[in-house]
C-alpha angles and dihedrals in degrees: 000000000000123000124256114276092226117066124216120235119241134183130199130189109207134150092005093302137098118235130194126209143169123231134207127176126015146265112291093044124097106291111235130182107205117203125196128211134264114303089001128100142211090290083078086089098047091113102031104045097061090055095054119096132226095354129130099214125193108185109196129207098227118227111293094013133099113335098342121104127264121251109263127257114345097329117152123232112246134169089235091063089045092054090050089052094048094050090052090050091050088051091053087050091052090240108147088170128022147155131249132227107187138172125199110315087010088056090051092051088048091053094048092048092051092051095047096042106023091159090066104045117079100186140332130230106190130183121197099339143077114143136006121248110284124238136209118250091230091057094058097099092050091045091053091050092050093049095049091045089049093052093051092047094051092052088059095054126097116230121250112252121206119203092225138002095257090064089052092050091053090051090052090050088060099051129128088284107035117233136202118246099260094049092046090049093051093051093042098051089055097037103054136078129199109258136158096355090310141044134290130181117275089211115111110250091218087076085076093063117102118266117274092226135010113206118225121255088252092054092047091049090054090060093051093044090053094058112111096176124094112262130204114187122190117196131184129232091225094038134070097335088059094042099050125046116241091003092143091047090054092049090047088061088076106066094186090061107093105205135174133189117227133184112262148060135292093280096045090137088068099040135064090294090067090099092062092042090052090048092052094046092045090055090050097046092043093057090052095043091051090055092067088215092124092059094059 
């Protein structure tokens, strides 16, 4: 049975912040937290979620994205804080154990969570993301200085204001990873606020600051190697494997990560390739659902 085409709106108050989310499916189906990528929002799953079967999907607008609140003061955005938020949201949902569906940064957060809390994660369906870029230990002081400098700099900037939403959609089409019109419209409609007689992005500009800390390759490997849940990773020919040298070779170092390379770009789950993406994920989730392990 396919999920309803129209998602339901949810809100969660956790860790002193208000989070918005979209929900497909119903209680009794496999519980899935869906996590979008950097500067995107839960509309990232507008095309994919309705094509997935027998899943209770809650797609969260991560902190500082979409319709969720920004972190207070001058706080940085880190995956560690996101993980803490998501576990609290899962607790509110009554989900002791759950699956992840993650894209890009959302896939990275899913991986780190599954490595740190393997007892809570049932399985992972990942699209174009596994681990963040590693750092060298000796670069940590410079990285911290860049991050704090970036945070302070972003707070001084004025937001871009678009005269109407169509101009904002066109700007989103031309992002770092170009998008088709329908995908750009979905993300834009959920990702703008009225301001100054036009529209500006609801995304917190502090998300543009460099990371506070980059874990070493050895530390990141420890997270992946501690995952006990089944993993299906879908990568795109024009996505991360093209952007980063030796990306596939790095992924192949983890034999328990079942990955597949598909035709398409970084947002292939939102574009015409969504049918193939849904097919691959339905096969993966169906095998896990049939095992009944998740009901124990």
